[in-house]
N, C-alpha and C positions, 0 to 999 in steps of 0.2 A: 504494500500500500504506500502511496505517496505521502511521506511524512512532511515534506516541505509545503504541501497544500492541504486544504481542509474542505470537507464536503458536507453541506447542511441540506438535508432532504426534508421538505415540508417545513416544520416549525423549528425543531431543535435536535434532530438526530445528527450528531457530529461523527464523521468518518474522516479520512485523511484529506480530501479536497472539499472546499466549501461550495455547496450547491443549493439553490432554492429556485423553485419554478416561478415564472412570471409571464406576463403577457407581452407580446411583440407588437410594436407599432406597425401597422399595415404599410407596406411599401407602395409607392405610387406607380412603380413600373410593373409590367406583367411578370408573373412568376418565373417564366423561362429566361428572363433577362437578368435575374439575380441568382447568386449561388444559393443552394438549398441550406447551407450552413454558413454563418458569418460570425465574426468576433467583435466585441466591443459594445458600448463604450467601456473604457477602463478607468479605474481610480487607483491611486497609490499613496502610501504614506511611509515615513521612516519610523519604524517602531523602536529601533535601537541603533547605535552606531553600526554602520555597514549592513543593516538589515532593512530591506525594502519589501513592504507588503503590497502585493498587486491583486486587485479584484477586477474581474472582467466578466462579460456575458457571452455565452455560447448560444446562438440563436438557431432555432429550426424555422426557417423562413417559408417552409412549405405550408400551404393552406389545406392540404388534403391528406397528408401522411404523417404517421408517428415514426419517430426515429429512435433506434436503439444505438447509443453512441458509446464507444470505448476509446478513451484517450491513451495514446501511446507515448506522447512526450509534451512537455511544456518548456519553452525556452525563452530566455531574454538575454541574448548575446550582448556583451561578453560576460554577463553575470551568471553565477551558478546557483542552482537550488541549494538551500542551506542544509538539507538532509538527504540521505540516500533515498533513492526511489525504486519502486518496483512497478513495472508496466506489464500489461495494460491495466488501467484503472477499472474499478467496478462499472458496470453498465449504467449509463444515464439514459432514461427513457423520456423523450421530449414529445409532447403532443404538438399538433400543428400550431404555428405562430406563438410558441412559448420559448423561454430561454432558461439556461442554467447559469448560475453565478459560480465562477471558478476562482479560487483564491490561492495564491502561491507566495512563498517567502524566498527572496533572493539575496545573495551577497552583493551589496551595492558598492563595494570598495573600489571597483574599477569603472564606475559610472560617473559621468560629469554632469554638473548642474546645467540645465537648459538644453542639453542635447537630446535628440529623439532616439529612442531605441525600439527595435522591433520585437514585439511579443508574438510568439507563434505557438499555436496548439495544433498538434498532429494526431490523427487517429482514424478510426473507421466507423461507418454507420451502416445499419440495415434499415430498410423502409417497409412499412406496412400501411394499408388503408386504415384510417382512423377508426373505422367500425370493426376492424379485425385485430386491433393491437393486443387484445387479451390473449389471443391465440399465438403463442410464440413461434409456432411452425409456419405462420403466415408471412413472416419476414423474409425478404429476398436475400440475395447474396450480399456480401460486404462490399462497401464502396469506400475508397480512401478520401480523406479530406485534409487540407492544410490551410489554416486561416490565421490571420494576424491583425494586430492593431499597434498603434504607436504609443510609446510610454515616455514621459519626461519625469525626472526627479522633481518633487515639489520643492518650492522655495524653503530655505531653512527658517525655522521659527524659534524665537521671535525675529522679526525682520522688518525692513522698511524699504521704501522706494520713493522716487520723486515723480510727481505728476508731470505729464507732458501738456503742451498748450497749443491751441489753434484758434482760428477766428472764422465766423460765418456771417455773411451779409443777409439782411432781412429781405423778405418779399411780402407783397400785400395782395389780398384777394377780396372781392366783394361781389355779390350778386348771384353766386351759385349758377353760373352759366356754362360750366363745362359739361360735355356729354357724359351721361352715366356709364359706368363700367361695372360689369357684374364680376366681383371677385370669385376666383375659383377655390372655394373653401374645401372642396373634396381633396385637394392636394396639400392643404395646409395643416400640418400637425407639428406642434413643437416636438423636438427630439432631444435626446440626452447625449451628452458627451462626458458623463461622469457616473461611475458606480461607487456607492459608499462601501468601503471595505468593512469587514467585521473585525473589531479589535478584541483584545483580551477581555474576559468577562470581569466587570466591575459591579459588585453587588450594590443595590440601592433599595430604598423603601418606597414602593409605589404609593401614590396618593390614595388613601383609603376611601375617600368620598367620591363617588361617581357623579356624573352630570346627567340630569334628566331633561326631557324636552316636553313642552306642552304648547298648545296653540296660543299664538299671540292674540290678545284681546282685540275686539273690534273697537275702533276709536269712536267716541270716547269710552272709557272704561279701562282701568289699568290694574295690573297685578301689584301686590305690595312691593314698594321700594323701587319700581320701574315705571316710568311714564312713557306711553306711546303717543306721539303727536301725529304720526302718519304711518300707514302701511298700504301704499298705493301701487297698483299695477300701472305700467306705462300704457297698456292697451294697444301695444304694437307687437305683432308676431315677428319673429326673426329666426336666425339660425339657432338650432337646438343646442349649439355650443355657445352660449351667450357671452360668458366671461365679462360680466358687467363692472363698470367703474363709473364714478360720478362725484359731484361736489355741489355745494350750495353756497351762493353768495349774491348780495345785491338784489335780492328778490327773484333770482333765477336758479332753477335746478337744471343742471346739465349732466346728461347721462350718456354713456356709450355702451354698446353691447355687440362687440365683434365687428359686424359689417355696417352698422348704422349708428347714428347719434340721435338724441332727442333733447328738447328743452321744454321747460314749463315756466311760465311767468305768473301762474295763479296758484302757487303753493302745491302743485302736484295734482290739481283737479283734472287738468288736461295736459297732454304732451304733444308737441309738434315734432314730427319725424324729419330727420335730415339725412341726406345721402352724401357722405364725405367725398365721394368721387366726383360729384358735381360742384363741390365747394373749392377743391384744390386741383391743380393741373396734374395730369399723369406724366410728369417729365422726369426729373431726377429721382423722385420718390413718389410712387403711386401708393394707393391703399392696398395693403395685404389683409390685415386681420386685427391683431391685438391693439387695443386702444386704452389709454390711461388718462384720467382727468384729476386735476387738483384746482382748488380755488385759493388764491393768496390774498388775504384781507389787506395786508400791508401795502400792496400795489393795486388792489381792486382789479385783479385779472384772473380769468380762467386760463389754465394752462392745459393744453390738449396735446398729448403725445400719441402719434399714429405710427404703427409699424408699416414699413413700405415694401413695395415690390420694385423690381428693376423696370426701366423704361420700356424694355422690349415686351412687357406684359406677359412674361412667362410665369408670373405669380411666384417667384422665388423671393424670400425676404432679402432686402437690399437697402439698408439704411433706415433711419427714423426721421419723422417730420414732427417738429414741435411748433405749436401755434399758440397765440395769445390774443385774448379779446376781453374787454370789460363787459360786465353785465348789461350796461346801457347799449353797447355796440351790438350785443347779441339780440337784444329786444328790437332795436331800430332797424337792423339788417335782416331780421328773420333768421339769425344764426349763420349768416354767410360772410360776414366781414371779419377777417383775421389777418394778423401779422404772423408770418411764419418763417422758419429757418429749416433748410434741408440738411440733415446730418448724414451725409453719405460716407461710405467706407474710407474714401480718400481723406476726409477731414481728420480721421483718426489714424492715418498712416497705414491703412489696410488696402490690399489690392482689390481691383475690380472683381466682383463676383463673390466677395466675402459676405456671408449672411449675417444680418443683425436680427436677433429674435428675442421675444419675451421681454418687452420693456417694462420699466417701472418708474415712478416719480415720487419724490419726497420734497417737502418744503422746510428749509432751515431758517435761521434768523435773517440771513442776508443772501442766501444762495438757494437756487433751485438745483436739485440733484436728480440725475437720470441714471438708469442702468439698463443693460441688456446683455444677452449672451452673444458672443462673437464666434462665428464659424459654423452656424447652422442655417440652412442645410449645406451651403457652399463654403468651403475652406480651401481656396486655391493656394498654390505655392506662395509662401511668404505670409500667409494668414497667421495671425497670432491668436490661436484658439483659447477661449476662456471667457471670463466674466468682466465686463467693463463698467466702470462707474465714472460719470462725468458731472461737472458742475458749471453753472454760469450765474452771474450776479442777478438778483431780482431787479435791481435798478436798471440794468441794461435791457432786461426783458420789458420793463415798463416804458423805457425810452423808445423801443421799437426799431433800433438801428442795428449796426453790427454788434454781435455778442462775442465775448471771449469765452473759451472753453478750457477747463483743466480736466485731464482724464488720466485714468490709471492704465497700466499694462495688463491686458486681459489674462495672460497666462499666470500672473501672480496669484490670481484668485480663481484658478481653474476648478477648485473644489466647491466654489460658490455658484456653479452652473445652476440656473433656475432660481436663484435667490432673489428676494425682494429687499428693499431698503427700509431702514427704520423710519417710521412715521413720527411726526411731532418731535423732530430730531434736534431742534435748538441750534447750538453752535458747533455741532460735530455730527457727521454722518457715519453710520455703521452698517456693515453687511457681513454675512457669515457663510463660511464653507463647511461642509461636513467631511472631515478627514477620515473618521471612522465612527463607529457607533458606541464608543465607550471612553477609553482612557485618554485619548487625544481628540475627542469628538469634534469640538467646535474650533474652527480657525476664525477668529474675530478680527475684522478689518475696521480701521477708523481713519477718517480724514477730517481734521479740525479746520474751522474757518480761520483765516489768517495764516495757515500753514500750507506749504506746497509739498509736504511729505506725508504719505500715508503709511500706516503701521499695521502689523498683524502679530497675533500671539495665539497660542493653542490653549484651550480650556477643556479639562476633562469632565466627563459626566458619568453617571451610572449607565450601565448597558441598557439599550433599548432595541426593540425588534425592527430589523431592517429587511425582513423577508417580504415576499410578494403579498400584495393586498387583494383581498377578495371579500365582497359583501353583496349578497343578492337581494334584488327587489322582489316584490310579490310575483311579478311576471318573469322571474328567472334571469334578470339582467344583472351582470356584475358592474355596478355603477362606479366602482373605483378602479376598474381594470386598466384604464389608460394612465391613471396616477402612478401605477407601478413603474411605468417607463418614464413618464415626465408629468409634473416636476419631481416625482419620486419623493425622496426624503429632504428635498431642498427646503431651506428656511424661508418660507414665503409669508410668515406672520412675524412682524417686527415692529416694535415701538419703543419710545423712550419716555419714562416718567421720572422727571428730576434726574437723580443719579442712577436710577435703575434702568437696565436694558432688558427688554423682554423679547424672546425669540421662540417661535413655534413652528412645528413641522408635522407632517403626517407620518405615522409609524404603523407597524404591522401588529401581529398577534404573538402572544406567548402564554405562559401559564397564568399570568396575572390578567391579561387582556384578551378576551375571547373574540373580540371584534377589532378591526382597525381603529386606531385612536390618535389623538394629538399629544405629542410630547411638547413641553414648554419649560424653558429655563429662564431664570432671572440672574443677571450679573450686576455687580456693583462697580459702576464706572469710576467712582471716587476712591475705590480701594483696589486698584490694579485688576479690575475685571473679575474680582472674586465671585465664585458661584454662590449665590444666595439660596436658591431653591431650584429643584427640579420637580415638576408636577405634571399631571396628565388630565386631559379632558377625555373621559371614557364612560362607557356604559356597556355591559356585556349583553344587552338586548339589542343594540344597534351600533353602527359605526359612526365616527366623527372624522372629518377630513377637510382639507383646503382651508386652514385657518388664516384669517386676516385680523390684525390688531390695530388699535388706536388708543390714545390716552385721553381720559376725561380731564379737561383743563381745570375743573373745579376741585375735584377730589383726588386726582392723580390715579384713579382706578383705570384698569385696562378693559376696554370694550372689545367684544368678540363678534365677528361675522364669519360664519363657516357653514358647512353642509353636514347633514346627518342622514341616516337611513340604513336600510339593509336588513340582514338576518332573515331574509325571505318574508318579512312582515311589514316593512316600511319602505315607501318610495323615497328617493333622494329629495331632500327639501332644504331650503335655506333657513338658518336659525341665527338669532342674535342674543346677546346678553352681556353680563359683566363677569369677569373672572372673580371667583370667590363666592358667587351666589349658588353655584352648582346647579343652576337651572337656566336653560336657554329657551327662547320662544320661537315657535315655528311660524314663519311669515308666508309660506307658500303651501299649496295643496296639490302636489303632483299626483297624477293618476296613471303614469306610464314610466317604465324604467328605461335606462340608457346604458350603453357600454362606452360612451364617450361623453362624459359630463362636461369637460372643460378644464381650465387650468387655474382659475382663481375667482374669488368674489372680493368685495371691497368694503372698507369702512373708513370714514373720515370724521374728524372733529367738526361739529356744526358751528359755523361762524356767526350765526344770527345773534346780534348784540343782546337781545332780550333774554336769550337762553343762557348767557353767561358762561359758555364753554362746558355746560353740564350735559350736553346732548351729543349724540352721534347721528351721522347720516350713513346708513348701510345700504349696500346694493347687492342683491342676490337674485336667484331665479329658480323656478321650478318648471316642470313640463306637464302640460295638460293633454289628455287624449280626447280628440274631437272626431266628429264624423268625417272631417276633411283631412285628418292626419294629426300629427303631434304639433301642439302650439306652445310657444315659449311664453312663460309668465315672468317677466322681469319686474322686480320690485324695488321701490324706493321706500325706505323705512327710516323714521326718525324716532329714536328712543333715548332715554337718559334718566338722570336722577332729578326729580323736582325738589323744590324747597331751597333752603339757604345754601349758598355756594361757599364752601370752605375747604381748605386743604386738608387732606387726610380723611380717614374714616373713624 
């Protein structure tokens, strides 16, 4: 048995190689154009001097056959496996469009920082029709395979680097006169370039109190301690992968939901739908998909970040477009007057064809922060694959002219693939990578205002389950199946409350948690990022996933916007609440399951002056089954703590 690797089958059976089943992202190309077996994405971390732990995924890309795989060798030249090996390895049986996670330990003494190395897995497989795989005699003869992926040593921690700088000129639009373009969302799926390795087991005490869910009240009428001012549907059907974002300011509610936007000037009673492809030209950056919205009270501007496609309209992510408008401009122009800046790969020193994917926004005291993954789906020669964070001054956004940009080197935070930025972040921005699932779990990055240096350090946590996610709706749909591939265990919930940093991510199942759940940690920024607590949002009757966080400006409490459901009893639905109440409120009433929910929901501090920072604006969605098909129910929810505004609880 291979001692230098470990194999985890199902939840916790440990043999020499680490293996866990998971669901494969459907490829856009016909099956005959792609190999039946492929490798990657890979993740790695240094567990000890000269010891590199590498985790990668072995995919069965076939849609119709089950594979019985035997691994003959695992190589990372010129590194050697740290323990003697015996091949072939035990059989791995992969159902169609699933993967096995393989983990190996290598001697890294001859590997150089920043250089790419080829990871190769060699072996044989047999195929059988998926309906016959229980009959071992039905498998055909053996076929040989050799698959590979590229590995880089992660940057040494603690560490630091200097931001790079660039400038972008502004452009202006008004009138919404461009011809509409129908985005090709069948081809758009966020993908992963990082697999979280399994680290040494670190014991911890799971949070004993679970979180329950109940229906949000009809307004008016509130549960004890929480006031709901709104729970409104947009009344607009859209793509069933809604990925909603939004914000409120100056009497306007502005919401996006993947391929459309909408605004309301009557408090959410009605919404006017917008087609972004008619508002902006399809030149340097056309509309692809993901959209993020923030409102900045200090400059009275909505900020709209749109993920782009290339000008050739092949629907491949290629740059981001950031736009700015005041609430008054949105009202007077019908949502069509914007100042915008095209953030193409060349602005950040990346070659043409480099994909920019999965954007996020955060507002600091004086800066607007942006982030996205670099290198998906396209990563041509010279592409610096990883996660990029950029900032520009709010005063320059308000002025509407040329803006200056500071940005990080994507490969420095490769482990933060799919991560989101801290909300309500003040004078410093933070983002997190997952190095592994225990002793060196979190790589926390920070960039302070007034500094051109960003730093990172590793923070250990108790072990958490990083296995494949599965939770079935009443109609038999695994609503978290895409989450296994992307964003996976990425830290997509993040907020700052005074000196406390809160980070949350979706996690799997183990002896303590029978359903997928949310792991959440709090770090003390004022005490060298010391771990304050590690808690969970869980219930063994249903799953929780897709956490988004924000901070109550009155009490410093953390607000939650996420999804729950599954266990063959509950459909996926949007829920909101406060951490510490151990109760969340269901805002949607889904009646149909899905195997492709989406990649995020949102929550923002409500900036309405009369609410004194005590309320949140949350954006989520559910799916309704109608006679004409599945309908999207995108929701705008306002909830918070009523009464006297004071710091602390």
